[in-house]
C-alpha positions as CSV (number, residue, x, y, z in Angstrom):
1,M,159.2,87.8,212.5
2,K,160.0,84.2,213.3
3,V,162.6,82.3,211.2
4,N,162.1,78.5,210.9
5,F,164.8,76.2,209.4
6,S,163.8,73.1,207.3
7,K,165.3,69.7,207.9
8,D,167.5,70.2,204.8
9,S,168.8,73.6,205.9
10,K,169.6,72.3,209.4
11,E,171.5,69.4,207.8
12,F,173.5,71.8,205.6
13,I,174.5,73.9,208.6
14,F,175.5,70.8,210.6
15,K,177.5,69.3,207.7
16,T,179.3,72.7,207.1
17,K,180.1,73.0,210.8
18,S,181.4,69.4,210.9
19,F,183.6,70.0,207.8
20,I,185.1,73.2,209.3
21,S,185.6,71.5,212.6
22,E,188.0,69.0,211.1
23,D,190.6,71.9,210.9
24,N,189.3,74.4,213.5
25,P,186.5,73.5,215.9
26,Q,186.4,77.1,217.4
27,R,186.1,78.6,213.9
28,A,183.3,76.2,213.0
29,K,181.3,77.3,216.0
30,Q,181.9,81.0,215.2
31,Y,181.0,80.5,211.5
32,T,177.8,78.6,212.4
33,L,176.6,81.2,214.9
34,K,177.5,84.1,212.5
35,L,175.6,82.4,209.6
36,V,172.4,81.7,211.7
37,S,172.6,85.2,213.3
38,R,172.9,87.0,209.9
39,I,170.0,84.9,208.5
40,T,167.8,85.8,211.4
41,D,168.7,89.5,211.3
42,M,168.4,89.9,207.5
43,L,165.1,88.1,207.3
44,Q,163.5,90.6,209.7
45,Y,163.0,92.3,206.3
46,P,162.1,89.3,204.2
47,F,161.4,91.1,200.9
48,I,165.1,92.2,200.8
49,G,165.9,89.0,198.8
50,K,165.3,88.6,195.1
51,I,162.6,86.3,193.8
52,N,164.0,82.8,193.1
53,A,164.0,82.2,189.4
54,T,163.4,78.4,189.7
55,F,160.2,78.8,191.7
56,N,159.1,82.1,190.2
57,D,156.9,82.9,193.2
58,E,156.7,86.3,194.9
59,K,156.9,84.6,198.3
60,I,160.0,82.4,197.6
61,R,163.1,84.4,197.6
62,E,166.9,84.0,197.9
63,I,169.8,85.8,199.5
64,V,173.5,85.0,199.4
65,L,175.5,85.1,202.6
66,D,179.2,84.3,202.6
67,G,178.9,82.5,199.3
68,T,175.9,80.4,200.4
69,K,172.6,80.8,198.6
70,I,169.7,80.7,201.0
71,I,166.2,80.0,199.6
72,Y,163.3,80.9,201.8
73,K,159.5,81.3,201.8
74,I,157.7,84.2,203.3
75,Y,154.6,83.5,205.4
76,P,152.4,86.1,207.1
77,K,154.1,85.8,210.5
78,S,157.3,83.8,209.7
79,V,159.9,82.9,207.2
80,S,161.0,79.4,206.5
81,I,164.5,78.6,205.2
82,L,163.8,76.0,202.5
83,M,167.3,75.1,201.4
84,M,170.9,76.3,201.4
């Protein structure tokens, strides 16, 4: 299953990486790679997340990784990360 990142989710990842880089650029890179990898791995089973209460839609779900809530939408052949 393919995972697509929205503009907002990419911006969140970029800002988080920039913030961490202020103190430790290597750690920022590691954290970013870990976060994206865990999202991609976990969403191979997209129904693992719980239904997001705000949207109340079977296909819009959320997971929490390292304290970050990730809201995503399930499509037949892909998953789109809507926001983080």
